[in-house]
C-alpha positions as CSV (number, residue, x, y, z in Angstrom):
1,M,-30.9,-41.1,-33.1
2,L,-33.3,-38.6,-31.8
3,N,-34.8,-35.6,-33.7
4,D,-36.4,-32.4,-32.4
5,I,-40.0,-33.5,-33.0
6,Q,-39.5,-36.6,-30.8
7,C,-38.0,-34.5,-28.0
8,R,-40.7,-31.8,-28.2
9,N,-43.6,-34.3,-28.3
10,A,-42.4,-36.7,-25.6
11,K,-45.1,-36.8,-22.8
12,P,-44.6,-37.6,-19.1
13,Q,-45.7,-41.0,-17.9
14,A,-46.3,-42.6,-14.5
15,K,-42.6,-43.6,-14.4
16,P,-39.4,-42.0,-15.8
17,Y,-38.4,-43.2,-19.2
18,K,-35.6,-42.5,-21.7
19,L,-35.3,-41.5,-25.3
20,T,-31.8,-42.6,-26.5
21,D,-29.8,-40.5,-29.0
22,S,-26.2,-41.8,-29.6
23,K,-22.8,-42.1,-28.0
24,G,-24.2,-42.2,-24.5
25,L,-26.6,-39.3,-24.8
26,Y,-30.2,-39.7,-23.8
27,L,-33.3,-37.6,-22.8
28,E,-35.0,-38.6,-19.6
29,I,-38.7,-37.7,-19.3
30,K,-39.8,-37.4,-15.7
31,P,-43.4,-37.8,-14.3
32,N,-43.4,-34.1,-13.4
33,G,-42.9,-33.1,-17.1
34,V,-39.2,-32.2,-16.8
35,K,-37.0,-33.4,-19.7
36,A,-33.4,-33.8,-18.7
37,W,-30.4,-34.5,-20.9
38,R,-28.0,-37.2,-19.5
39,Y,-24.7,-38.6,-20.7
40,R,-23.7,-42.1,-19.7
41,F,-20.0,-42.9,-19.8
42,R,-17.5,-45.3,-18.4
43,L,-14.4,-44.2,-16.6
44,S,-11.9,-46.5,-14.8
45,D,-14.2,-49.4,-15.5
46,K,-17.0,-47.7,-13.6
47,E,-20.2,-46.5,-15.3
48,S,-21.4,-43.0,-14.4
49,V,-24.1,-40.6,-15.6
50,F,-23.4,-36.8,-16.2
51,A,-26.4,-34.4,-16.0
52,I,-26.0,-32.1,-18.9
53,G,-29.0,-29.9,-18.5
54,D,-32.8,-29.6,-19.2
55,Y,-34.4,-29.8,-22.6
56,G,-35.9,-26.7,-24.1
57,A,-35.6,-24.0,-26.8
58,T,-35.0,-21.1,-24.5
59,P,-31.6,-20.7,-22.7
60,P,-30.3,-21.9,-20.3
61,A,-32.4,-24.9,-21.4
62,L,-30.7,-27.0,-24.2
63,T,-31.9,-28.0,-27.6
64,L,-30.9,-31.4,-29.1
65,A,-28.0,-29.7,-31.0
66,D,-26.9,-28.0,-27.7
67,A,-27.0,-31.3,-25.8
68,R,-24.9,-33.0,-28.5
69,K,-22.2,-30.3,-28.2
70,K,-22.1,-30.7,-24.5
71,R,-21.9,-34.4,-24.9
72,E,-18.8,-34.1,-27.1
73,Q,-17.1,-31.8,-24.6
74,A,-17.8,-34.3,-21.9
75,R,-16.5,-37.2,-24.0
76,D,-13.3,-35.2,-24.6
77,L,-12.8,-35.0,-20.8
78,V,-13.5,-38.7,-20.4
79,K,-10.8,-39.5,-23.0
80,Q,-8.4,-37.5,-20.8
81,G,-9.4,-39.5,-17.8
82,I,-11.4,-36.6,-16.3
83,N,-14.9,-37.1,-14.8
84,P,-17.1,-34.3,-16.4
85,A,-19.1,-33.9,-13.2
86,H,-16.0,-33.4,-11.1
87,H,-14.6,-31.0,-13.8
88,R,-17.8,-28.9,-13.7
89,Q,-17.7,-28.7,-9.9
90,M,-14.1,-27.5,-9.9
91,E,-14.8,-24.9,-12.5
92,K,-17.7,-23.6,-10.4
93,I,-15.5,-23.4,-7.3
94,K,-12.8,-21.6,-9.4
95,R,-15.3,-19.0,-10.7
96,K,-16.7,-18.4,-7.2
97,Q,-13.2,-17.8,-5.9
98,E,-12.4,-15.4,-8.7
99,T,-15.5,-13.3,-8.2
100,A,-15.2,-13.4,-4.4
101,T,-11.6,-12.0,-4.4
102,T,-11.8,-8.2,-4.9
103,F,-8.9,-6.0,-5.8
104,E,-9.0,-4.4,-2.4
105,D,-8.7,-7.9,-0.8
106,V,-5.6,-8.6,-2.8
107,A,-4.1,-5.1,-2.2
108,L,-4.4,-5.4,1.5
109,E,-2.8,-8.9,1.3
110,W,0.0,-7.4,-0.7
111,L,0.6,-4.7,1.8
112,A,0.7,-7.2,4.7
113,L,3.5,-9.0,2.9
114,K,5.7,-5.9,2.7
115,D,8.5,-5.5,5.2
116,W,7.8,-1.8,5.6
117,A,7.6,0.5,8.6
118,K,4.0,1.0,9.8
119,V,4.0,4.7,8.7
120,T,4.9,3.7,5.2
121,K,2.2,1.0,5.0
122,D,-0.4,3.5,6.3
123,K,0.5,6.1,3.8
124,R,0.4,3.6,0.9
125,Q,-3.0,2.3,2.1
126,E,-4.3,5.9,2.4
127,M,-3.3,6.5,-1.2
128,L,-5.1,3.4,-2.4
129,K,-8.3,4.3,-0.5
130,R,-8.2,7.8,-2.0
131,V,-7.0,7.2,-5.6
132,V,-7.6,3.5,-6.5
133,F,-10.2,1.8,-4.4
134,P,-13.1,4.1,-5.4
135,T,-12.8,2.8,-9.0
136,I,-11.7,-0.8,-8.8
137,G,-11.6,-1.7,-5.1
138,A,-14.8,-3.7,-5.1
139,L,-14.2,-5.4,-8.5
140,P,-13.0,-9.0,-8.8
141,V,-9.4,-8.8,-9.7
142,K,-9.9,-10.8,-12.9
143,Q,-12.3,-8.1,-14.1
144,V,-9.9,-5.2,-13.8
145,T,-8.8,-4.2,-17.3
146,S,-5.8,-2.1,-18.6
147,S,-8.2,0.7,-19.7
148,M,-9.5,1.0,-16.1
149,I,-5.9,1.3,-14.9
150,L,-5.1,4.0,-17.5
151,N,-8.2,6.0,-16.4
152,I,-7.1,5.8,-12.7
153,L,-3.6,7.0,-13.6
154,K,-4.8,9.9,-15.7
155,K,-7.2,11.0,-13.1
156,A,-4.5,10.7,-10.4
157,A,-2.1,12.8,-12.5
158,D,-4.8,15.5,-13.1
159,N,-6.1,15.7,-9.5
160,N,-3.1,14.9,-7.4
161,G,0.0,15.4,-9.6
162,V,2.6,13.2,-11.3
163,S,4.1,12.0,-8.0
164,V,0.8,10.5,-6.8
165,M,0.2,9.0,-10.2
166,A,3.6,7.4,-10.2
167,E,3.0,6.0,-6.7
168,A,-0.3,4.5,-7.7
169,K,1.2,3.0,-10.8
170,R,4.1,1.3,-8.8
171,T,1.6,0.1,-6.2
172,M,-0.9,-1.4,-8.6
173,Y,1.9,-3.0,-10.7
174,G,3.2,-4.7,-7.5
175,I,-0.2,-5.9,-6.5
176,F,-1.0,-7.4,-9.9
177,E,2.5,-9.0,-10.1
178,L,1.6,-10.9,-7.0
179,L,-1.4,-12.3,-8.9
180,S,0.7,-13.1,-12.0
181,E,3.2,-15.0,-9.9
182,N,0.5,-17.2,-8.6
183,S,-1.4,-17.8,-11.8
184,D,-0.1,-19.0,-15.2
185,D,-3.0,-17.6,-17.1
186,Y,-3.1,-14.0,-15.7
187,A,-1.4,-11.0,-17.3
188,N,-0.6,-7.9,-15.3
189,P,-2.9,-5.1,-16.7
190,V,-0.5,-2.4,-15.5
191,R,2.4,-3.7,-17.5
192,Q,1.6,-1.9,-20.7
193,W,1.4,1.4,-18.9
194,K,4.6,1.0,-16.9
195,E,6.7,2.9,-19.4
196,A,4.0,4.7,-21.3
197,L,3.1,7.5,-18.8
198,P,5.5,10.2,-17.5
199,K,7.6,9.1,-14.6
200,N,7.9,11.0,-11.4
201,K,11.3,12.6,-11.0
202,T,12.6,12.6,-7.5
203,Q,12.6,16.1,-6.1
204,H,15.5,16.6,-3.7
205,K,14.5,19.2,-1.3
206,R,16.6,22.4,-1.4
207,A,18.5,23.3,1.7
208,L,17.4,26.6,3.3
209,C,19.9,29.5,3.6
210,D,20.6,31.1,7.0
211,I,18.2,34.0,6.4
212,E,15.4,31.6,5.4
213,I,16.0,29.4,8.5
214,G,15.8,32.3,10.8
215,Q,12.6,33.6,9.2
216,L,11.0,30.2,9.3
217,L,11.8,29.8,13.0
218,R,10.4,33.2,13.8
219,D,7.3,32.5,11.8
220,L,6.8,29.2,13.7
221,E,7.2,31.0,17.0
222,G,4.6,33.6,16.1
223,Y,2.2,31.0,14.6
224,Q,-1.2,31.1,16.2
225,G,-2.3,27.7,15.1
226,N,-2.1,24.4,17.0
227,F,0.8,24.7,19.5
228,Q,1.7,21.1,19.3
229,T,2.3,21.4,15.6
230,V,4.9,24.1,16.3
231,A,6.5,21.9,19.0
232,A,6.7,19.0,16.5
233,F,8.5,21.3,14.0
234,R,10.9,22.5,16.7
235,L,11.7,18.9,17.8
236,M,12.4,18.0,14.2
237,W,14.7,21.0,13.7
238,F,16.6,20.4,16.9
239,T,17.2,16.7,16.3
240,L,17.0,16.5,12.4
241,C,14.7,13.5,12.7
242,R,12.3,12.5,9.9
243,P,8.9,14.2,10.0
244,S,7.1,10.9,10.7
245,E,9.5,10.2,13.5
246,A,8.6,13.5,15.1
247,I,4.8,13.5,14.7
248,E,4.5,9.8,15.8
249,A,6.9,10.2,18.8
250,Q,5.9,8.2,21.9
251,W,6.6,9.2,25.5
252,T,8.1,5.8,26.3
253,E,10.9,6.6,23.8
254,F,12.4,9.5,25.8
255,D,14.7,9.7,28.8
256,L,14.5,13.4,29.4
257,D,16.9,13.3,32.4
258,A,19.5,11.6,30.3
259,A,18.6,13.7,27.2
260,I,18.2,10.6,25.0
261,W,15.7,9.7,22.4
262,C,15.6,6.0,21.5
263,I,13.4,5.3,18.5
264,P,12.5,1.6,18.1
265,A,13.3,-0.3,15.0
266,E,9.7,-0.7,13.8
267,R,9.4,3.1,13.5
268,M,12.6,3.6,11.6
269,K,12.8,3.6,7.8
270,K,15.7,1.1,7.8
271,R,14.1,-1.0,10.6
272,K,17.0,-0.5,13.0
273,E,16.8,1.1,16.5
274,H,18.1,4.7,16.5
275,V,19.5,6.5,19.5
276,M,19.9,10.3,19.3
277,P,21.0,12.9,21.8
278,L,18.6,15.7,22.7
279,P,20.0,19.2,23.0
280,T,18.7,21.3,25.9
281,Q,16.3,23.1,23.6
282,A,14.7,19.8,22.5
283,V,14.4,18.7,26.2
284,E,12.6,22.0,27.0
285,V,10.2,21.5,24.1
286,L,9.4,18.0,25.4
287,R,9.0,19.0,29.0
288,S,6.6,21.7,28.0
289,M,4.6,19.2,26.0
290,H,4.6,16.7,28.8
291,G,2.6,19.1,30.9
292,V,-0.1,18.9,28.3
293,T,0.0,15.5,26.7
294,G,2.0,13.5,29.2
295,N,-1.0,11.4,30.1
296,H,-1.3,10.3,26.4
297,F,0.7,7.6,24.6
298,H,1.9,10.0,21.9
299,V,3.8,13.2,22.5
300,F,1.7,14.8,19.7
301,P,-1.7,13.1,19.8
302,N,-4.3,13.5,17.1
303,R,-6.8,16.3,17.6
304,D,-9.8,14.1,16.9
305,D,-8.6,10.8,18.3
306,R,-6.2,11.2,21.1
307,T,-5.2,7.5,21.0
308,K,-3.5,8.2,17.6
309,P,-0.6,10.5,16.6
310,M,-1.1,13.7,14.7
311,T,-0.9,13.5,11.0
312,S,1.5,15.0,8.5
313,A,-1.4,17.1,7.2
314,A,-1.2,19.3,10.3
315,M,2.4,20.3,9.3
316,R,1.4,21.0,5.7
317,Q,-1.6,23.1,6.8
318,A,0.7,25.1,9.2
319,L,3.1,25.8,6.3
320,R,0.2,26.9,4.1
321,N,-1.1,29.2,6.8
322,M,2.4,30.8,7.3
323,G,3.0,31.2,3.5
324,W,5.8,28.6,3.3
325,S,4.0,26.0,1.2
326,G,6.0,25.4,-2.0
327,K,9.1,27.1,-0.5
328,Y,9.8,24.5,2.2
329,S,8.7,21.0,3.1
330,P,9.3,19.3,6.4
331,H,11.8,16.9,4.9
332,A,14.0,19.8,3.8
333,T,14.9,20.2,7.4
334,R,17.2,17.2,7.2
335,T,18.7,18.4,3.9
336,T,19.4,21.8,5.5
337,G,20.9,20.3,8.7
338,S,23.2,18.0,6.7
339,T,24.4,20.8,4.5
340,K,25.0,23.2,7.4
341,L,26.8,20.7,9.6
342,N,29.0,19.7,6.7
343,E,29.8,23.4,6.1
344,M,30.7,23.7,9.8
345,G,33.3,21.0,9.4
346,Y,31.7,18.1,11.4
347,P,32.7,14.6,10.3
348,S,30.3,13.1,7.8
349,D,30.2,9.9,9.9
350,W,28.7,11.8,12.8
351,I,26.2,13.6,10.6
352,E,25.1,10.5,8.7
353,R,24.7,8.6,12.0
354,Q,22.5,11.4,13.4
355,L,20.4,11.3,10.3
356,A,20.1,7.4,10.6
357,H,21.5,6.9,7.1
358,V,22.9,3.5,6.2
359,E,26.6,3.4,5.3
360,M,26.7,2.9,1.5
361,N,30.1,1.2,1.6
362,A,29.5,-2.5,2.3
363,V,32.9,-3.0,4.0
364,R,32.5,0.0,6.3
365,R,28.9,-1.0,7.0
366,T,30.2,-4.4,8.3
367,Y,32.9,-3.1,10.5
368,N,31.8,0.4,11.5
369,H,29.2,0.0,14.3
370,A,30.2,3.2,16.2
371,G,27.3,5.4,17.3
372,Y,29.4,8.5,17.9
373,L,26.9,9.4,20.6
374,T,29.2,11.6,22.6
375,N,30.4,13.4,19.5
376,R,26.9,13.8,18.3
377,T,25.7,15.2,21.6
378,D,28.2,18.0,21.3
379,M,27.4,18.5,17.6
380,M,23.7,18.7,18.1
381,Q,23.9,21.1,21.0
382,K,26.0,23.4,18.8
383,W,23.4,23.0,16.1
384,A,20.5,23.9,18.4
385,D,22.5,27.0,19.6
386,Y,23.1,27.9,16.0
387,L,19.4,27.8,15.2
388,D,18.6,30.0,18.2
389,K,21.0,32.6,17.0
390,L,19.5,32.5,13.5
391,K,16.0,32.9,15.0
392,S,17.2,36.0,16.9
393,G,18.2,37.5,13.6
394,A,22.0,37.4,14.2
395,E,24.3,37.3,11.2
396,I,26.4,34.2,11.8
397,I,29.7,33.2,10.3
398,P,29.9,29.5,11.0
399,L,33.2,28.4,12.6
400,R,34.5,25.1,11.6
401,A,34.2,22.4,14.2
């Protein structure tokens, strides 16, 4: 067996030579002075040599004791029928893959797998870019720790509110679950915080009363900001569509002569095409917009990039400027419309179909495919007329339909 003095004093010669230790380990001294540890083994009746590393006292070079530990590790692999050289190569590839896959890469892959409407994916990606990616986006996923997650969640709650924190927590949990499902040795770092932090309570938007509706519509009419933001608000009120459906509306979806708006499935929350009637007031709004944006793809194009639709931020900014921020949100339009139409005595089937809600009763959902388009046409015209009267300041006592 070798000792440290022999290894240290071995001098290079004209040809390579070996100093044998034990159990297949030897030190090869090369003519250029390099001393390399080698392990000779037999696997499947074939003799092979495994390069353990170079001799030396300073890491990553290996002392005699280090080389013997490496030899024992290699021997254990051979006993299992594993070639140590192949094992080291696979471990190297695995480490490279782990460090090459960043959290942002996995997050974008997770988003792509979701069967969500484009607007939903865009909003979720925007949240990730704003709240999560600045901290862990560039990190390899295996390096993200639970303490990093906690810091992100606390910062999101402080800077953006509990609702954004809850959205970030749900999103990160889903992303790391994707990794956990595909790796037996990976634990989701969000799991321990799933129940620890305060949950966001769903805030159902309050329906506006008649006086508030009238005042809001008058404030919109007198708003001196972007005219197309006002038009988007008016289209939303006249049709009770979702805010995203209004601001991302495309000219190809409208038949103004027939007073019909057909929103394709990919833009709908439930991924089903939705046809809704347009009252005369909505048609007037759209015809006035067509003279300005009719040569664009979107009815309400983005101010900075006219190939894209306007953003929901434009609506929020308008509400802040008019003093309505905190008192009314765009989605409350649908809550208000549903409440008022029910008070006016219209059948809930008509109202729910106008709002593009899915029938909760499974049996009715299977057999009831009626669109009630004719009924909804009359209902929405009455609704638009009702809004006009509220805007004029009239005191209205709703008559039942």
